Phi, psi and omega in degrees: 000153179263140175223158172243134182245120169262126179254140178232166182062215185292344180295327176305330180293336189282348191240110183296140179061028179292135178242118190294329185291323181263336185068202178245132175261121188241144175257113178231157184301145171303138185089353180307144178255176170311307182303313177310317178295319183290329165301311183301322176277001179056041175262107189272323180266082185283005172287338182264005178243150169235134182248128184237135182226118177056044177068025186233136176276133186257140163283160183303325188278350185287137180279145179272154184251133175315125179078012184290163168248123177243121180257133180238122177242162166282152171283140180257134170248157174154184178202000000 
């Protein structure tokens, strides 16, 4: 199934020739979860990211939907 992923912050630097306006169009297996996507993107520290699909924050075990736009952000800390 195809999805589109948009990366924000430092995550963009990990993908050569990444274009923010287009994002990444990826073909992933049916039934893939957020954790599978993070592994594909080589994002190993998943505690520091937030993935959002259709305006909803996703847990790592949630399945992705065909045709979805997934926004991936670094978690911000501070006070």
